[in-house]
C-alpha positions in Angstrom: -0.1 -0.3 0.0 1.2 3.4 -1.2 2.4 5.8 1.9 0.5 8.6 0.5 -2.0 8.6 -2.8 -3.8 11.3 -4.5 -6.4 11.1 -6.6 -7.3 13.7 -9.6 -6.6 16.5 -7.1 -7.0 20.2 -8.5 -6.0 23.8 -6.6 -6.5 27.0 -7.9 -5.3 30.5 -6.4 -8.3 33.1 -7.8 -8.3 32.3 -12.0 -5.0 30.6 -11.7 -5.3 27.0 -11.7 -2.1 25.6 -10.3 -2.6 21.7 -10.1 -5.5 20.2 -12.2 -6.2 16.9 -11.9 -3.2 15.1 -10.1 -2.8 11.8 -9.6 0.0 10.4 -7.7 1.1 7.2 -5.5 4.2 7.7 -3.3 5.8 4.2 -2.1 8.0 2.3 0.1 11.3 3.2 -0.9 10.5 6.1 -3.3 13.2 8.8 -3.5 11.7 11.5 -5.5 13.1 14.8 -6.9 10.1 17.7 -7.4 10.7 20.2 -10.0 9.4 22.6 -12.0 9.6 26.0 -12.5 8.9 28.9 -9.8 5.6 29.5 -9.2 4.5 26.1 -10.7 2.8 24.4 -7.1 5.2 22.3 -5.8 5.2 23.7 -2.4 2.0 23.7 -2.6 1.5 19.9 -3.4 3.5 19.2 -0.1 1.2 21.0 2.0 -1.7 19.2 0.6 0.1 15.8 0.9 1.0 17.1 4.7 -2.8 17.8 5.1 -2.1 21.5 6.0 -3.9 22.6 2.5 -6.9 20.8 1.2 -7.6 20.5 -2.6 -10.6 22.2 -3.9 -11.3 18.9 -5.9 -9.9 15.0 -5.7 -8.7 12.8 -2.8 -5.8 11.9 -0.5 -5.2 8.8 1.3 -2.2 8.9 3.9 -1.2 4.9 5.1 -2.5 4.6 8.7 0.1 5.0 11.4 3.0 6.1 8.8 4.5 9.5 10.1 5.0 12.2 7.8 7.7 14.7 8.2 7.7 18.3 6.5 10.7 20.6 6.6 9.1 24.4 7.2 10.5 27.0 6.0 9.3 29.0 9.1 10.2 26.1 11.7 9.3 26.5 15.3 11.2 26.2 18.5 10.5 25.9 22.2 11.4 28.9 23.6 14.9 28.7 25.8 15.7 25.6 24.1 19.2 25.0 23.1 21.1 23.5 19.6 21.7 19.9 21.2 18.2 20.1 23.1 16.1 20.7 19.6 17.6 18.2 17.6 17.4 15.7 20.8 13.5 16.5 20.4 13.9 14.5 16.7 14.6 11.5 19.0 11.1 11.8 21.2 10.4 7.6 20.8 13.5 7.4 22.6 14.0 10.6 24.8 10.3 8.5 26.1 11.9 5.2 26.5 14.6 7.1 28.7 12.4 9.1 31.1 10.3 5.1 31.6 13.7 3.5 32.2 14.6 6.3 34.8 11.9 6.1 36.3 11.3 2.6 36.8 15.0 2.9 37.9 14.1 5.2 40.7 11.3 3.0 41.6 13.5 0.1 42.1 16.2 1.9 43.6 13.1 2.7 46.1 12.5 -1.2 47.3 10.1 -1.8 44.2 11.4 -4.8 43.0 8.3 -6.8 42.8 8.0 -8.9 39.4 5.8 -6.5 37.4 8.0 -3.8 37.3 11.4 -6.2 36.5 9.2 -7.4 33.4 8.5 -3.6 32.9 12.0 -2.3 33.2 13.3 -5.2 31.0 10.9 -4.9 28.1 11.6 -1.1 27.9 15.3 -1.9 28.7 15.6 -4.0 25.5 13.6 -1.9 23.1 15.7 1.0 24.2 18.8 -1.1 23.8 17.6 -2.6 20.0 16.9 1.6 19.1 20.6 2.3 20.1 19.4 4.6 22.7 22.9 4.5 24.6 24.3 6.5 21.3 21.7 8.7 21.1 24.1 11.9 22.3 26.4 10.4 19.6 23.8 10.3 17.1 23.2 13.6 17.7 26.4 15.0 18.1 27.2 13.4 14.2 23.9 15.0 12.3 24.9 19.0 13.7 28.5 18.2 13.1 27.4 17.5 9.4 25.2 20.2 9.7 28.2 22.9 10.3 27.3 23.1 14.3 30.7 22.7 16.1 30.6 21.1 19.9 31.1 24.8 21.0 28.2 25.9 19.5 26.0 22.8 20.8 24.7 24.7 23.8 24.0 28.1 22.1 20.5 29.4 22.9 17.8 29.3 19.8 17.3 33.0 20.3 20.6 33.9 19.2 20.7 31.9 16.2 20.5 33.3 12.6 17.4 32.5 10.3 20.1 30.2 8.1 21.3 28.4 11.6 17.8 28.0 12.4 16.6 26.2 9.1 19.9 23.9 9.1 18.7 23.2 12.7 15.2 21.9 12.1 16.2 20.3 9.2 18.6 18.3 11.4 15.7 17.8 14.0 13.5 16.1 11.2 16.1 13.9 9.6 16.7 12.7 13.5 12.7 12.2 13.7 13.2 9.5 11.0 9.7 9.8 9.8 8.2 6.9 7.2 8.0 10.0 4.4 10.5 12.9 4.7 9.0 15.9 2.9 11.9 18.3 1.9 11.4 21.9 0.5 14.5 23.4 -0.3 16.8 21.2 2.0 20.5 22.7 0.3 19.0 26.8 0.7 20.9 27.5 3.8 24.2 24.5 3.7 27.5 25.0 2.7 29.2 22.7 0.5 30.1 20.5 3.0 27.2 20.2 4.6 25.4 19.3 1.2 27.4 16.0 0.5 26.9 15.2 4.0 23.0 15.4 3.8 23.7 13.3 0.3 25.5 10.4 2.5 22.5 10.7 4.9 19.8 10.4 2.5 21.7 7.3 0.5 21.6 5.7 3.8 17.8 6.5 5.1 15.7 3.7 5.1 12.5 5.4 4.8 10.8 7.4 1.8 11.3 10.8 0.6 10.4 13.5 -1.5 12.4 16.7 -2.5 12.1 20.2 -4.0 15.6 21.1 -5.0 16.9 23.3 -7.6 20.3 22.3 -7.1 21.5 20.2 -10.3 23.9 18.3 -8.7 22.2 17.4 -5.3 19.5 15.6 -8.0 21.6 13.4 -9.6 23.0 12.4 -6.3 19.9 12.1 -3.9 17.1 10.7 -5.9 16.2 7.8 -8.2 12.8 9.6 -9.8 12.3 13.0 -10.7 8.2 13.9 -11.2 8.0 17.2 -12.9 5.2 20.1 -12.6 4.3 21.4 -15.8 1.4 23.5 -16.9 -0.8 22.3 -13.8 0.2 18.1 -14.7 2.8 15.8 -13.5 5.0 14.2 -15.4 7.2 11.5 -13.9 11.0 10.7 -15.0 12.4 7.2 -13.8 16.0 8.2 -13.5 18.0 11.1 -11.9 18.3 15.0 -13.0 20.6 14.2 -15.9 18.3 11.2 -17.2 15.4 13.8 -16.9 16.8 16.3 -19.0 18.0 13.5 -21.8 14.9 11.9 -21.7 12.6 14.8 -21.8 14.5 16.3 -24.5 13.9 13.2 -26.6 10.3 13.0 -25.8 9.8 16.8 -26.6 12.1 16.1 -30.1 9.8 13.1 -30.9 6.7 15.0 -29.9 7.8 18.0 -32.4 8.5 15.4 -34.9 5.2 13.7 -34.7 2.9 16.9 -34.4 4.9 18.1 -37.6 4.0 15.0 -39.6 0.6 15.2 -38.4 0.0 18.8 -39.3 1.6 17.7 -42.7 -0.7 14.9 -43.0 -3.6 17.1 -41.9 -2.8 20.1 -44.8 -2.5 17.3 -46.8 -6.0 15.9 -46.3 -7.6 19.4 -46.1 -6.3 20.3 -49.4 -7.1 16.7 -51.0 -11.1 17.4 -49.5 -11.0 21.5 -50.8 -10.3 19.8 -54.6 -12.8 16.7 -54.4 -15.5 18.3 -52.5 -17.4 19.0 -55.0 -16.3 17.0 -57.7 -16.2 13.1 -59.1 -14.5 12.3 -55.5 -17.0 13.9 -52.9 -17.4 10.7 -51.3 -13.8 10.3 -51.1 -13.5 13.8 -50.0 -16.6 13.6 -46.8 -14.9 10.2 -45.6 -11.8 11.8 -45.3 -13.3 15.0 -43.4 -14.9 12.4 -41.0 -12.0 11.1 -40.5 -10.2 13.9 -39.8 -12.6 15.1 -37.0 -12.3 12.0 -35.1 -8.1 12.7 -35.2 -7.0 12.6 -32.0 -4.5 16.1 -32.4 -1.3 15.7 -31.2 -0.4 18.9 -28.9 2.5 21.3 -29.9 5.5 20.8 -27.8 5.2 23.6 -24.9 8.2 26.6 -24.9 8.5 28.0 -21.8 9.6 31.4 -21.6 13.4 31.6 -19.8 15.1 34.6 -18.6 16.4 36.6 -21.7 20.2 37.6 -20.0 23.2 39.5 -21.3 25.4 41.3 -19.8 26.7 44.5 -21.1 30.1 45.2 -22.0 32.1 47.8 -19.9 35.2 49.1 -20.8 38.3 46.9 -21.3 40.1 48.0 -18.2 43.8 47.0 -17.4 44.9 43.3 -17.1 45.0 43.6 -13.6 41.9 43.7 -12.3 42.6 43.4 -8.7 44.6 43.4 -6.1 44.6 41.8 -2.2 47.3 42.3 -0.3 48.0 40.7 3.6 44.8 41.6 4.3 43.0 40.1 7.5 39.5 40.1 8.9 38.4 39.4 12.7 35.2 40.1 15.2 36.5 39.5 18.6 38.0 36.1 19.0 36.8 34.8 15.5 39.4 34.9 13.0 38.4 34.7 9.4 41.2 35.0 7.4 44.9 36.3 7.7 47.4 37.9 5.3 45.1 36.7 2.5 46.8 37.4 -1.1 44.7 37.6 -4.0 45.0 38.9 -8.0 42.5 38.9 -10.5 43.3 39.4 -14.2 41.1 40.0 -16.6 38.8 37.3 -17.8 39.2 35.1 -14.7 36.2 33.4 -13.1 37.1 32.7 -9.5 34.8 30.8 -7.3 35.1 31.1 -3.4 33.7 28.7 -1.4 34.3 27.4 2.3 31.7 26.9 5.4 29.0 29.1 6.5 30.3 31.9 8.4 34.0 31.6 7.2 34.0 35.0 5.9 33.4 34.7 2.1 30.8 37.6 1.9 33.0 39.8 4.2 35.7 39.2 1.4 33.4 40.0 -1.5 32.6 43.4 0.4 35.8 44.3 1.1 36.6 44.1 -2.8 33.5 46.3 -3.5 35.0 48.4 -0.8 32.5 48.8 1.5 34.2 46.8 4.1 37.4 47.9 5.2 40.3 45.2 6.1 42.2 45.1 9.6 45.3 44.6 8.0 46.3 44.8 4.2 45.2 46.5 1.3 42.8 46.0 -1.6 43.4 48.1 -5.0 41.5 48.5 -7.8 42.8 48.1 -11.3 42.6 50.9 -14.2 39.0 51.5 -15.7 37.1 48.7 -13.4 33.4 49.2 -13.3 32.3 46.9 -10.1 29.0 45.4 -10.1 28.0 44.1 -6.9 24.8 41.3 -6.0 23.9 40.7 -2.8 22.5 37.3 -1.9 20.1 39.7 0.5 19.3 41.8 -1.9 19.3 44.5 0.3 19.9 47.3 -2.0 16.4 46.7 -3.3 14.0 49.0 -2.6 10.8 47.2 -0.6 8.4 50.1 -1.5 9.1 50.7 -4.8 7.4 48.8 -7.6 9.8 46.4 -9.9 9.3 49.1 -12.9 10.3 52.0 -10.3 13.5 50.2 -9.3 15.2 49.4 -12.6 14.1 52.5 -14.0 16.1 54.1 -11.1 19.4 52.5 -12.8 19.2 54.4 -16.2 16.4 56.7 -15.5 17.0 58.2 -18.9 15.1 55.1 -20.6 11.8 55.6 -21.6 8.6 53.6 -20.3 8.7 51.2 -23.1 12.2 50.4 -23.2 11.9 49.7 -19.2 9.1 47.2 -19.5 10.2 45.3 -22.7 13.5 45.2 -20.9 11.9 43.6 -17.8 9.8 41.3 -20.5 13.4 39.4 -20.7 13.1 38.9 -17.1 9.5 37.3 -17.3 8.0 40.5 -15.7 5.1 41.8 -17.9 1.7 44.0 -18.0 0.6 44.9 -14.6 3.4 42.4 -12.9 5.7 45.3 -13.3 3.9 47.6 -10.5 4.2 44.7 -8.2 5.8 46.2 -5.1 9.1 44.9 -3.9 8.1 43.8 -0.5 5.0 41.6 -2.0 7.9 39.3 -4.1 9.0 35.6 -3.6 12.7 35.5 -3.1 12.8 34.3 -6.6 11.2 37.6 -8.1 13.2 39.9 -5.9 16.4 37.4 -7.5 15.4 38.7 -11.1 14.8 42.1 -10.0 18.0 42.5 -8.9 19.7 40.4 -11.5 18.0 43.0 -14.2 19.3 45.8 -12.3 22.7 44.5 -12.4 22.4 43.8 -16.0 21.2 47.1 -17.2 24.8 49.1 -16.9 28.0 48.1 -18.7 30.1 46.2 -16.2 33.8 44.8 -16.6 34.1 43.4 -13.1 31.2 41.3 -11.5 31.4 39.9 -7.8 28.6 37.6 -7.1 27.3 36.5 -3.3 25.1 33.5 -3.9 23.5 34.5 -7.7 21.4 31.7 -8.0 20.0 31.0 -4.7 16.2 30.7 -5.3 16.3 30.9 -8.6 14.9 28.1 -11.1 16.8 25.6 -12.6 15.7 27.5 -16.4 17.1 30.7 -14.6 20.4 29.3 -13.0 21.1 27.9 -16.5 20.2 31.4 -18.2 22.5 33.2 -15.7 25.3 30.5 -16.5 24.9 31.1 -19.8 25.0 34.6 -19.9 28.1 34.9 -17.4 30.0 32.6 -20.1 29.6 35.1 -22.9 30.3 37.7 -20.4 33.9 39.2 -21.2 34.9 40.9 -18.1 36.1 39.4 -14.9 34.2 37.6 -12.1 34.3 36.9 -8.7 31.3 34.5 -7.1 30.1 33.2 -4.0 28.0 29.5 -4.7 27.5 26.8 -3.3 26.0 25.6 -6.7 28.5 22.6 -7.7 26.7 22.6 -11.3 27.3 26.4 -11.3 31.1 25.8 -10.0 31.8 23.0 -12.5 30.3 25.2 -15.2 31.7 28.6 -15.0 34.7 28.5 -12.4 38.4 28.2 -13.7 40.3 29.0 -10.1 38.7 28.0 -6.6 39.7 29.9 -3.4 38.6 27.9 -0.2 38.4 29.7 3.2 38.2 27.6 6.2 39.0 27.9 9.7 40.9 31.0 9.2 42.8 30.1 6.5 43.3 30.2 2.9 43.9 28.2 -0.3 43.7 29.0 -3.7 43.1 26.2 -6.4 43.3 26.0 -10.1 40.2 24.4 -11.2 36.0 23.8 -10.7 34.4 22.5 -7.9 35.7 18.9 -8.7 39.2 19.7 -8.7 38.9 20.9 -5.3 36.5 18.3 -3.8 38.6 15.2 -3.2 40.9 17.7 -1.0 39.2 18.2 2.3 38.3 15.6 4.1 34.1 15.5 4.6 32.5 15.4 7.7 31.6 11.9 8.8 28.0 10.3 7.7 26.7 10.3 10.4 27.7 6.3 11.1 29.8 4.9 14.1 33.3 5.1 13.7 35.0 1.8 14.2 37.5 2.1 17.2 41.1 1.0 16.0 42.5 -2.0 17.2 45.8 -3.5 18.1 47.8 -0.9 19.7 50.5 0.9 18.3 50.3 -1.7 15.3 47.1 0.9 14.2 49.2 3.9 15.0 51.5 3.0 12.3 48.8 2.3 9.8 47.2 5.8 10.4 49.2 7.4 7.1 48.6 4.8 5.2 44.7 4.7 6.0 44.1 8.3 5.1 45.9 7.7 2.5 43.9 5.1 1.2 40.4 6.7 2.4 41.8 9.8 -0.2 42.4 7.2 -2.9 38.5 6.1 -2.3 37.4 9.4 -2.5 38.9 10.3 -5.6 37.4 7.0 -7.0 34.0 8.2 -6.4 34.6 11.4 -7.8 36.0 10.1 -10.8 33.4 7.9 -11.4 30.8 11.0 -11.2 33.0 12.6 -13.6 33.2 9.6 -15.9 29.2 9.5 -15.5 28.9 13.3 -16.1 30.9 13.3 -19.5 29.5 10.2 -20.7 25.7 11.9 -20.4 27.2 14.8 -22.2 28.4 12.6 -24.5 25.3 11.2 -25.2 23.6 14.4 -25.4 26.3 15.2 -28.0 25.4 12.0 -29.9 21.4 13.3 -30.2 22.8 16.8 -31.2 24.7 15.0 -34.1 22.0 13.1 -35.6 20.0 16.4 -36.5 19.3 16.2 -40.0 20.1 19.8 -40.6 23.6 19.7 -39.2 24.7 18.4 -43.3 24.4 21.7 -44.5 26.1 23.4 -41.1 29.6 22.8 -41.4 30.8 24.9 -38.5 28.6 23.6 -36.0 29.1 20.1 -36.9 33.0 20.6 -36.4 32.3 22.4 -33.1 29.8 19.3 -32.3 32.5 16.7 -33.1 35.5 18.9 -31.3 33.6 18.7 -28.3 32.7 15.0 -27.9 36.3 14.5 -28.5 37.6 16.6 -26.0 35.1 14.7 -23.6 35.8 11.4 -24.8 39.7 12.4 -24.3 38.4 13.6 -20.4 36.7 9.8 -20.1 39.8 8.3 -20.9 42.0 10.2 -18.9 39.8 9.5 -15.7 39.8 6.0 -16.6 43.7 5.7 -16.4 43.1 7.5 -13.0 40.5 5.1 -11.9 42.9 2.0 -12.9 46.2 3.2 -11.3 44.0 4.5 -7.9 42.3 0.9 -8.2 45.7 -0.9 -8.4 47.4 1.1 -5.4 44.3 0.3 -3.3 44.7 -3.8 -4.1 48.5 -3.4 -3.4 48.3 -1.9 -0.1 45.3 -4.4 0.9 
């Protein structure tokens, strides 16, 4: 029996249909990614699944006794609670058993050692041991560590946590509760890279069922086994991860387009036959074909959703050295963010800044733009540098202005027609442009901020989490625009797909130090040891003998981690090759030699990358076998 089953449910807000005649079953062991454009109804559907929202029509059935856990966007906490006590709330059943044990032990210590009490204690104790109750604090600590809460913060009171920390803590509490069905709405939004990777490993070991809304393509590739897309009020299921969904959807759209065009051609020929023969000697045949045409089941024209039209303006060329940071340091009290950091950006650089939450990444970007002064050292901009800064908090937006007023303020000399046309490229049209900033969703505010940034010519983009709140098509549009941008880019991002697609150098800031690495996210991933996935660590055995093997064990662990990364890279390259093969089969390429050569060269490059990875994989496997 499914955990949850919905039948023909619909939901409308005003005159806007969000969901229409949706039927869906969530079965035991499902690992589902729920995707679709912002505003398509994903969160509404989760609220219906939990029972927080009623559909306008249709029915929903939940299996009796099955627990559903939902990660709310505005979580609630017990006043006065601490970080650790909040996580322990998730282990409610175990805490109840612990309290029962304490009560029974107190009774027995007071002389109540009758058979009934002893039997009750035996049962509760066995249940407590079976559920690993004696490792409760260790399990809670593993979850907190994975989500970026070190032991020093375990007794921190909830009231002084930031919004992002509270969301991470709410996620940890939900994971600790281990419901039968997890419903997660953008769980990676407030996580740094290491915490995201920890969550992926946690979910890989999770024995229950989960449905996750996410715009993180890398996460969707690793964490889910099927994709449910909401498009035009309907659901469509794809039996694979995100990469499979992209390929399969493209294939289906291409097939539908071919079928539609073939049917339209057939309809045109039939209509022409009817027109020529309806009044002639072949009237009977013409009427027969007209009846057949009327009964024909028409193939829908493939839909093409609008996408954000991003294109950055071209600023002055500027000098080759865009900026230089020399021996800069920053600390807040005893908290040292970084010391004597040195960084030079050259024209055309694409630099990514990564590190744990609170490491000082945003502070560094504000130093580069001049809004924060370093404690030591200096920052100097190059000749004719025109800086554009994107703040993830979007504090530069005036909440009382309308969309058109806010964007118009960048170029007040423009006409209203020019601004309206420009906003149309950012999916704001008609009366929408009169909406006030304070009433917009996070994704809509992000599009307004990007519209302002793109409006003027620049040659240095400083971006703080530019993909946050953007849906996948908007992220892809941003990536395409940034790849065409001829200036220099410095960006903070936890979007690994974005980092791999765009970045050529990574600045890693962590625990007061920094490291500059050539390459993208895949280049740096194997350099750090990720936090434990929440599994209990096996104690070392053999005393001094174990110590002699510590270094070898660490090397082997890094080799295994690198092998996992290589396998993921090979899978990604092979998926790209598959896409290119589909592209190369297009008939119109026969006359487009330039494009044909480009695609062939790209396929050869990817095949070479696969060969390189396979060689490295073989070498690492050989090394591990020799070590064993």
